[in-house]
MARTORVEX-643444 format. One record per atom (N, C-alpha, C): residue number from 1; residue in three letters; atom name; y, x, z. Coordinates in steps of 0.05 Angstrom, whole numbers, plus 5000, padded with zeros to 4 digits. Example, Ala and Ser with C-alpha at 12.3 -4.5 7.8 and 13.67 -1.06 7.14 Angstrom:
2
@paba 1 keba ALA tinu N py 4886 px 5264 pz 5156
@paba 1 keba ALA tinu CA py 4910 px 5246 pz 5156
@paba 1 keba ALA tinu C py 4934 px 5264 pz 5156
@paba 2 keba SER tinu N py 4955 px 5257 pz 5142
@paba 2 keba SER tinu CA py 4979 px 5273 pz 5143
@paba 2 keba SER tinu C py 5001 px 5258 pz 5157
***
This chain:
105
@paba 1 keba MET tinu N py 7908 px 2693 pz 8690
@paba 1 keba MET tinu CA py 7914 px 2687 pz 8718
@paba 1 keba MET tinu C py 7940 px 2671 pz 8719
@paba 2 keba THR tinu N py 7940 px 2652 pz 8737
@paba 2 keba THR tinu CA py 7964 px 2634 pz 8739
@paba 2 keba THR tinu C py 7986 px 2649 pz 8754
@paba 3 keba GLU tinu N py 8010 px 2637 pz 8753
@paba 3 keba GLU tinu CA py 8032 px 2649 pz 8767
@paba 3 keba GLU tinu C py 8028 px 2649 pz 8797
@paba 4 keba ALA tinu N py 8015 px 2627 pz 8807
@paba 4 keba ALA tinu CA py 8010 px 2626 pz 8836
@paba 4 keba ALA tinu C py 7991 px 2648 pz 8844
@paba 5 keba GLY tinu N py 7971 px 2653 pz 8828
@paba 5 keba GLY tinu CA py 7952 px 2674 pz 8834
@paba 5 keba GLY tinu C py 7965 px 2701 pz 8833
@paba 6 keba LEU tinu N py 7982 px 2706 pz 8814
@paba 6 keba LEU tinu CA py 7997 px 2731 pz 8813
@paba 6 keba LEU tinu C py 8015 px 2735 pz 8837
@paba 7 keba ALA tinu N py 8028 px 2713 pz 8845
@paba 7 keba ALA tinu CA py 8046 px 2715 pz 8868
@paba 7 keba ALA tinu C py 8030 px 2720 pz 8893
@paba 8 keba LEU tinu N py 8006 px 2708 pz 8895
@paba 8 keba LEU tinu CA py 7989 px 2713 pz 8919
@paba 8 keba LEU tinu C py 7980 px 2742 pz 8920
@paba 9 keba TRP tinu N py 7971 px 2753 pz 8897
@paba 9 keba TRP tinu CA py 7962 px 2781 pz 8897
@paba 9 keba TRP tinu C py 7986 px 2800 pz 8902
@paba 10 keba GLY tinu N py 8009 px 2794 pz 8892
@paba 10 keba GLY tinu CA py 8033 px 2810 pz 8897
@paba 10 keba GLY tinu C py 8040 px 2810 pz 8927
@paba 11 keba ALA tinu N py 8039 px 2787 pz 8939
@paba 11 keba ALA tinu CA py 8045 px 2784 pz 8968
@paba 11 keba ALA tinu C py 8025 px 2799 pz 8984
@paba 12 keba ALA tinu N py 7999 px 2797 pz 8977
@paba 12 keba ALA tinu CA py 7978 px 2812 pz 8991
@paba 12 keba ALA tinu C py 7982 px 2842 pz 8989
@paba 13 keba PHE tinu N py 7989 px 2851 pz 8965
@paba 13 keba PHE tinu CA py 7993 px 2880 pz 8961
@paba 13 keba PHE tinu C py 8016 px 2890 pz 8978
@paba 14 keba GLN tinu N py 8038 px 2874 pz 8979
@paba 14 keba GLN tinu CA py 8061 px 2882 pz 8995
@paba 14 keba GLN tinu C py 8054 px 2881 pz 9024
@paba 15 keba ALA tinu N py 8038 px 2862 pz 9033
@paba 15 keba ALA tinu CA py 8030 px 2860 pz 9061
@paba 15 keba ALA tinu C py 8013 px 2884 pz 9069
@paba 16 keba VAL tinu N py 7995 px 2892 pz 9052
@paba 16 keba VAL tinu CA py 7978 px 2915 pz 9058
@paba 16 keba VAL tinu C py 7995 px 2941 pz 9059
@paba 17 keba SER tinu N py 8014 px 2943 pz 9041
@paba 17 keba SER tinu CA py 8032 px 2967 pz 9042
@paba 17 keba SER tinu C py 8048 px 2968 pz 9068
@paba 18 keba PHE tinu N py 8058 px 2945 pz 9077
@paba 18 keba PHE tinu CA py 8073 px 2945 pz 9102
@paba 18 keba PHE tinu C py 8054 px 2950 pz 9126
@paba 19 keba LEU tinu N py 8030 px 2940 pz 9125
@paba 19 keba LEU tinu CA py 8011 px 2945 pz 9147
@paba 19 keba LEU tinu C py 8004 px 2975 pz 9148
@paba 20 keba CYS tinu N py 8001 px 2987 pz 9125
@paba 20 keba CYS tinu CA py 7996 px 3016 pz 9125
@paba 20 keba CYS tinu C py 8020 px 3031 pz 9136
@paba 21 keba LEU tinu N py 8044 px 3023 pz 9129
@paba 21 keba LEU tinu CA py 8068 px 3036 pz 9140
@paba 21 keba LEU tinu C py 8069 px 3033 pz 9170
@paba 22 keba MET tinu N py 8063 px 3009 pz 9181
@paba 22 keba MET tinu CA py 8064 px 3005 pz 9209
@paba 22 keba MET tinu C py 8042 px 3019 pz 9224
@paba 23 keba ALA tinu N py 8020 px 3025 pz 9210
@paba 23 keba ALA tinu CA py 7997 px 3038 pz 9223
@paba 23 keba ALA tinu C py 8001 px 3068 pz 9225
@paba 24 keba ILE tinu N py 8020 px 3080 pz 9212
@paba 24 keba ILE tinu CA py 8024 px 3109 pz 9213
@paba 24 keba ILE tinu C py 8027 px 3119 pz 9241
@paba 25 keba PRO tinu N py 8045 px 3108 pz 9258
@paba 25 keba PRO tinu CA py 8047 px 3119 pz 9285
@paba 25 keba PRO tinu C py 8022 px 3116 pz 9303
@paba 26 keba TRP tinu N py 8005 px 3097 pz 9296
@paba 26 keba TRP tinu CA py 7982 px 3090 pz 9312
@paba 26 keba TRP tinu C py 7957 px 3106 pz 9305
@paba 27 keba THR tinu N py 7957 px 3120 pz 9282
@paba 27 keba THR tinu CA py 7933 px 3135 pz 9273
@paba 27 keba THR tinu C py 7936 px 3165 pz 9279
@paba 28 keba ASP tinu N py 7914 px 3179 pz 9275
@paba 28 keba ASP tinu CA py 7914 px 3208 pz 9280
@paba 28 keba ASP tinu C py 7894 px 3221 pz 9261
@paba 29 keba GLY tinu N py 7899 px 3246 pz 9256
@paba 29 keba GLY tinu CA py 7880 px 3262 pz 9240
@paba 29 keba GLY tinu C py 7880 px 3255 pz 9211
@paba 30 keba ARG tinu N py 7856 px 3256 pz 9199
@paba 30 keba ARG tinu CA py 7853 px 3250 pz 9171
@paba 30 keba ARG tinu C py 7859 px 3221 pz 9164
@paba 31 keba LEU tinu N py 7854 px 3203 pz 9182
@paba 31 keba LEU tinu CA py 7860 px 3175 pz 9177
@paba 31 keba LEU tinu C py 7890 px 3172 pz 9173
@paba 32 keba LYS tinu N py 7906 px 3187 pz 9188
@paba 32 keba LYS tinu CA py 7935 px 3185 pz 9185
@paba 32 keba LYS tinu C py 7944 px 3193 pz 9157
@paba 33 keba LEU tinu N py 7931 px 3214 pz 9146
@paba 33 keba LEU tinu CA py 7937 px 3222 pz 9118
@paba 33 keba LEU tinu C py 7930 px 3201 pz 9098
@paba 34 keba VAL tinu N py 7907 px 3187 pz 9102
@paba 34 keba VAL tinu CA py 7899 px 3165 pz 9085
@paba 34 keba VAL tinu C py 7919 px 3142 pz 9086
@paba 35 keba VAL tinu N py 7927 px 3136 pz 9110
@paba 35 keba VAL tinu CA py 7946 px 3113 pz 9114
@paba 35 keba VAL tinu C py 7973 px 3120 pz 9102
@paba 36 keba ILE tinu N py 7982 px 3145 pz 9105
@paba 36 keba ILE tinu CA py 8008 px 3154 pz 9093
@paba 36 keba ILE tinu C py 8006 px 3152 pz 9063
@paba 37 keba ALA tinu N py 7984 px 3162 pz 9052
@paba 37 keba ALA tinu CA py 7980 px 3161 pz 9023
@paba 37 keba ALA tinu C py 7980 px 3132 pz 9013
@paba 38 keba GLY tinu N py 7966 px 3114 pz 9027
@paba 38 keba GLY tinu CA py 7965 px 3086 pz 9019
@paba 38 keba GLY tinu C py 7993 px 3073 pz 9020
@paba 39 keba ALA tinu N py 8008 px 3079 pz 9041
@paba 39 keba ALA tinu CA py 8035 px 3067 pz 9043
@paba 39 keba ALA tinu C py 8053 px 3079 pz 9022
@paba 40 keba ALA tinu N py 8051 px 3105 pz 9017
@paba 40 keba ALA tinu CA py 8069 px 3117 pz 8997
@paba 40 keba ALA tinu C py 8063 px 3106 pz 8969
@paba 41 keba MET tinu N py 8037 px 3104 pz 8962
@paba 41 keba MET tinu CA py 8030 px 3093 pz 8935
@paba 41 keba MET tinu C py 8039 px 3064 pz 8933
@paba 42 keba GLY tinu N py 8035 px 3049 pz 8954
@paba 42 keba GLY tinu CA py 8043 px 3021 pz 8954
@paba 42 keba GLY tinu C py 8072 px 3017 pz 8950
@paba 43 keba PHE tinu N py 8088 px 3032 pz 8965
@paba 43 keba PHE tinu CA py 8117 px 3029 pz 8963
@paba 43 keba PHE tinu C py 8128 px 3041 pz 8937
@paba 44 keba LEU tinu N py 8116 px 3062 pz 8927
@paba 44 keba LEU tinu CA py 8125 px 3072 pz 8901
@paba 44 keba LEU tinu C py 8120 px 3051 pz 8879
@paba 45 keba THR tinu N py 8098 px 3037 pz 8881
@paba 45 keba THR tinu CA py 8092 px 3016 pz 8862
@paba 45 keba THR tinu C py 8111 px 2993 pz 8865
@paba 46 keba ILE tinu N py 8116 px 2984 pz 8890
@paba 46 keba ILE tinu CA py 8135 px 2962 pz 8895
@paba 46 keba ILE tinu C py 8163 px 2969 pz 8885
@paba 47 keba LEU tinu N py 8172 px 2993 pz 8891
@paba 47 keba LEU tinu CA py 8199 px 3001 pz 8883
@paba 47 keba LEU tinu C py 8201 px 3003 pz 8853
@paba 48 keba SER tinu N py 8180 px 3014 pz 8840
@paba 48 keba SER tinu CA py 8180 px 3016 pz 8811
@paba 48 keba SER tinu C py 8181 px 2988 pz 8798
@paba 49 keba PHE tinu N py 8166 px 2969 pz 8809
@paba 49 keba PHE tinu CA py 8166 px 2942 pz 8799
@paba 49 keba PHE tinu C py 8193 px 2929 pz 8802
@paba 50 keba GLN tinu N py 8206 px 2934 pz 8825
@paba 50 keba GLN tinu CA py 8233 px 2923 pz 8829
@paba 50 keba GLN tinu C py 8253 px 2935 pz 8810
@paba 51 keba PHE tinu N py 8251 px 2961 pz 8804
@paba 51 keba PHE tinu CA py 8268 px 2973 pz 8784
@paba 51 keba PHE tinu C py 8263 px 2961 pz 8757
@paba 52 keba TYR tinu N py 8238 px 2956 pz 8751
@paba 52 keba TYR tinu CA py 8231 px 2944 pz 8725
@paba 52 keba TYR tinu C py 8243 px 2916 pz 8722
@paba 53 keba ILE tinu N py 8243 px 2901 pz 8744
@paba 53 keba ILE tinu CA py 8255 px 2874 pz 8744
@paba 53 keba ILE tinu C py 8285 px 2876 pz 8736
@paba 54 keba GLY tinu N py 8299 px 2895 pz 8748
@paba 54 keba GLY tinu CA py 8327 px 2899 pz 8742
@paba 54 keba GLY tinu C py 8331 px 2908 pz 8713
@paba 55 keba TYR tinu N py 8313 px 2926 pz 8703
@paba 55 keba TYR tinu CA py 8315 px 2936 pz 8676
@paba 55 keba TYR tinu C py 8309 px 2913 pz 8656
@paba 56 keba LYS tinu N py 8289 px 2897 pz 8661
@paba 56 keba LYS tinu CA py 8281 px 2876 pz 8643
@paba 56 keba LYS tinu C py 8303 px 2854 pz 8642
@paba 57 keba ALA tinu N py 8317 px 2849 pz 8664
@paba 57 keba ALA tinu CA py 8338 px 2829 pz 8664
@paba 57 keba ALA tinu C py 8365 px 2841 pz 8656
@paba 58 keba GLN tinu N py 8365 px 2867 pz 8649
@paba 58 keba GLN tinu CA py 8390 px 2881 pz 8642
@paba 58 keba GLN tinu C py 8411 px 2878 pz 8664
@paba 59 keba ASP tinu N py 8401 px 2877 pz 8689
@paba 59 keba ASP tinu CA py 8419 px 2875 pz 8712
@paba 59 keba ASP tinu C py 8410 px 2896 pz 8732
@paba 60 keba TYR tinu N py 8421 px 2920 pz 8730
@paba 60 keba TYR tinu CA py 8412 px 2942 pz 8747
@paba 60 keba TYR tinu C py 8421 px 2938 pz 8775
@paba 61 keba GLY tinu N py 8442 px 2922 pz 8780
@paba 61 keba GLY tinu CA py 8450 px 2916 pz 8807
@paba 61 keba GLY tinu C py 8429 px 2900 pz 8821
@paba 62 keba LEU tinu N py 8416 px 2881 pz 8807
@paba 62 keba LEU tinu CA py 8394 px 2866 pz 8819
@paba 62 keba LEU tinu C py 8372 px 2884 pz 8827
@paba 63 keba GLY tinu N py 8364 px 2902 pz 8809
@paba 63 keba GLY tinu CA py 8342 px 2921 pz 8816
@paba 63 keba GLY tinu C py 8349 px 2938 pz 8839
@paba 64 keba ALA tinu N py 8374 px 2948 pz 8840
@paba 64 keba ALA tinu CA py 8383 px 2964 pz 8863
@paba 64 keba ALA tinu C py 8383 px 2948 pz 8889
@paba 65 keba ASP tinu N py 8392 px 2923 pz 8888
@paba 65 keba ASP tinu CA py 8392 px 2906 pz 8912
@paba 65 keba ASP tinu C py 8364 px 2902 pz 8922
@paba 66 keba LEU tinu N py 8346 px 2896 pz 8904
@paba 66 keba LEU tinu CA py 8318 px 2892 pz 8912
@paba 66 keba LEU tinu C py 8306 px 2917 pz 8925
@paba 67 keba MET tinu N py 8312 px 2940 pz 8913
@paba 67 keba MET tinu CA py 8302 px 2965 pz 8924
@paba 67 keba MET tinu C py 8315 px 2972 pz 8951
@paba 68 keba ILE tinu N py 8340 px 2966 pz 8954
@paba 68 keba ILE tinu CA py 8353 px 2972 pz 8980
@paba 68 keba ILE tinu C py 8342 px 2954 pz 9002
@paba 69 keba VAL tinu N py 8337 px 2929 pz 8996
@paba 69 keba VAL tinu CA py 8325 px 2911 pz 9015
@paba 69 keba VAL tinu C py 8297 px 2921 pz 9023
@paba 70 keba THR tinu N py 8281 px 2930 pz 9004
@paba 70 keba THR tinu CA py 8254 px 2940 pz 9010
@paba 70 keba THR tinu C py 8256 px 2966 pz 9027
@paba 71 keba LEU tinu N py 8274 px 2984 pz 9020
@paba 71 keba LEU tinu CA py 8277 px 3009 pz 9035
@paba 71 keba LEU tinu C py 8287 px 3003 pz 9064
@paba 72 keba SER tinu N py 8305 px 2983 pz 9067
@paba 72 keba SER tinu CA py 8314 px 2975 pz 9094
@paba 72 keba SER tinu C py 8291 px 2964 pz 9110
@paba 73 keba ASN tinu N py 8275 px 2947 pz 9097
@paba 73 keba ASN tinu CA py 8252 px 2935 pz 9111
@paba 73 keba ASN tinu C py 8232 px 2957 pz 9119
@paba 74 keba MET tinu N py 8228 px 2977 pz 9102
@paba 74 keba MET tinu CA py 8210 px 2999 pz 9108
@paba 74 keba MET tinu C py 8220 px 3013 pz 9133
@paba 75 keba ALA tinu N py 8246 px 3019 pz 9134
@paba 75 keba ALA tinu CA py 8257 px 3033 pz 9157
@paba 75 keba ALA tinu C py 8254 px 3017 pz 9183
@paba 76 keba LEU tinu N py 8260 px 2991 pz 9181
@paba 76 keba LEU tinu CA py 8259 px 2974 pz 9205
@paba 76 keba LEU tinu C py 8230 px 2971 pz 9215
@paba 77 keba TYR tinu N py 8211 px 2966 pz 9196
@paba 77 keba TYR tinu CA py 8183 px 2963 pz 9204
@paba 77 keba TYR tinu C py 8172 px 2988 pz 9216
@paba 78 keba PHE tinu N py 8178 px 3011 pz 9204
@paba 78 keba PHE tinu CA py 8168 px 3036 pz 9214
@paba 78 keba PHE tinu C py 8179 px 3043 pz 9241
@paba 79 keba CYS tinu N py 8206 px 3040 pz 9244
@paba 79 keba CYS tinu CA py 8219 px 3046 pz 9270
@paba 79 keba CYS tinu C py 8209 px 3027 pz 9292
@paba 80 keba GLY tinu N py 8206 px 3002 pz 9285
@paba 80 keba GLY tinu CA py 8196 px 2982 pz 9304
@paba 80 keba GLY tinu C py 8168 px 2989 pz 9313
@paba 81 keba SER tinu N py 8150 px 2996 pz 9295
@paba 81 keba SER tinu CA py 8123 px 3004 pz 9302
@paba 81 keba SER tinu C py 8122 px 3029 pz 9318
@paba 82 keba TRP tinu N py 8139 px 3048 pz 9311
@paba 82 keba TRP tinu CA py 8140 px 3074 pz 9325
@paba 82 keba TRP tinu C py 8150 px 3070 pz 9354
@paba 83 keba ILE tinu N py 8170 px 3053 pz 9358
@paba 83 keba ILE tinu CA py 8181 px 3048 pz 9385
@paba 83 keba ILE tinu C py 8160 px 3033 pz 9402
@paba 84 keba ILE tinu N py 8147 px 3014 pz 9390
@paba 84 keba ILE tinu CA py 8126 px 2999 pz 9405
@paba 84 keba ILE tinu C py 8103 px 3017 pz 9413
@paba 85 keba GLU tinu N py 8095 px 3035 pz 9395
@paba 85 keba GLU tinu CA py 8074 px 3054 pz 9401
@paba 85 keba GLU tinu C py 8082 px 3073 pz 9423
@paba 86 keba ARG tinu N py 8106 px 3082 pz 9423
@paba 86 keba ARG tinu CA py 8116 px 3100 pz 9444
@paba 86 keba ARG tinu C py 8117 px 3086 pz 9472
@paba 87 keba VAL tinu N py 8126 px 3062 pz 9472
@paba 87 keba VAL tinu CA py 8127 px 3047 pz 9497
@paba 87 keba VAL tinu C py 8099 px 3042 pz 9507
@paba 88 keba PHE tinu N py 8081 px 3034 pz 9490
@paba 88 keba PHE tinu CA py 8053 px 3030 pz 9497
@paba 88 keba PHE tinu C py 8040 px 3055 pz 9508
@paba 89 keba ARG tinu N py 8046 px 3078 pz 9495
@paba 89 keba ARG tinu CA py 8035 px 3104 pz 9503
@paba 89 keba ARG tinu C py 8045 px 3111 pz 9531
@paba 90 keba VAL tinu N py 8071 px 3108 pz 9536
@paba 90 keba VAL tinu CA py 8082 px 3114 pz 9563
@paba 90 keba VAL tinu C py 8069 px 3096 pz 9584
@paba 91 keba PHE tinu N py 8066 px 3070 pz 9577
@paba 91 keba PHE tinu CA py 8053 px 3051 pz 9596
@paba 91 keba PHE tinu C py 8025 px 3061 pz 9603
@paba 92 keba LEU tinu N py 8009 px 3069 pz 9583
@paba 92 keba LEU tinu CA py 7982 px 3078 pz 9588
@paba 92 keba LEU tinu C py 7981 px 3104 pz 9604
@paba 93 keba ILE tinu N py 7999 px 3122 pz 9599
@paba 93 keba ILE tinu CA py 8000 px 3147 pz 9614
@paba 93 keba ILE tinu C py 8007 px 3142 pz 9643
@paba 94 keba ARG tinu N py 8027 px 3125 pz 9647
@paba 94 keba ARG tinu CA py 8035 px 3119 pz 9675
@paba 94 keba ARG tinu C py 8012 px 3105 pz 9690
@paba 95 keba ARG tinu N py 7999 px 3087 pz 9676
@paba 95 keba ARG tinu CA py 7976 px 3073 pz 9688
@paba 95 keba ARG tinu C py 7954 px 3092 pz 9695
@paba 96 keba ARG tinu N py 7948 px 3111 pz 9678
@paba 96 keba ARG tinu CA py 7927 px 3131 pz 9684
@paba 96 keba ARG tinu C py 7935 px 3148 pz 9707
@paba 97 keba GLU tinu N py 7961 px 3156 pz 9709
@paba 97 keba GLU tinu CA py 7970 px 3173 pz 9731
@paba 97 keba GLU tinu C py 7968 px 3157 pz 9757
@paba 98 keba LYS tinu N py 7974 px 3132 pz 9757
@paba 98 keba LYS tinu CA py 7974 px 3115 pz 9781
@paba 98 keba LYS tinu C py 7946 px 3111 pz 9791
@paba 99 keba ASN tinu N py 7927 px 3105 pz 9773
@paba 99 keba ASN tinu CA py 7900 px 3098 pz 9780
@paba 99 keba ASN tinu C py 7881 px 3122 pz 9782
@paba 100 keba GLY tinu N py 7890 px 3145 pz 9772
@paba 100 keba GLY tinu CA py 7872 px 3168 pz 9773
@paba 100 keba GLY tinu C py 7853 px 3168 pz 9749
@paba 101 keba PRO tinu N py 7837 px 3189 pz 9747
@paba 101 keba PRO tinu CA py 7818 px 3190 pz 9724
@paba 101 keba PRO tinu C py 7797 px 3169 pz 9727
@paba 102 keba PRO tinu N py 7786 px 3161 pz 9704
@paba 102 keba PRO tinu CA py 7765 px 3140 pz 9705
@paba 102 keba PRO tinu C py 7740 px 3152 pz 9717
@paba 103 keba PRO tinu N py 7723 px 3135 pz 9730
@paba 103 keba PRO tinu CA py 7699 px 3145 pz 9743
@paba 103 keba PRO tinu C py 7679 px 3154 pz 9722
@paba 104 keba PRO tinu N py 7663 px 3175 pz 9729
@paba 104 keba PRO tinu CA py 7643 px 3184 pz 9709
@paba 104 keba PRO tinu C py 7622 px 3163 pz 9705
@paba 105 keba SER tinu N py 7611 px 3162 pz 9681
@paba 105 keba SER tinu CA py 7591 px 3141 pz 9676
@paba 105 keba SER tinu C py 7563 px 3152 pz 9676
***
């Protein structure tokens, strides 16, 4: 596999991990457990790879910096998704209270 192909697959893996992380507040029940497991496995893999990069380069500061950036991104993406979900939920609840229950079908 070429370097471009590896970079593409790595970026896709990271994107799926972040999408799983952002989907946690939006899901419920068993699906939420699956999404949490997917996000956890994805980020453990990403963080392990970043530690390996620092180990291989004999620069543990580089590995730590990469891991801190990823952990910061995780916190920001999760908090952003959670806040947007809460605002959307409040909007829908107020809309339902204003309009009343939906008509029976």
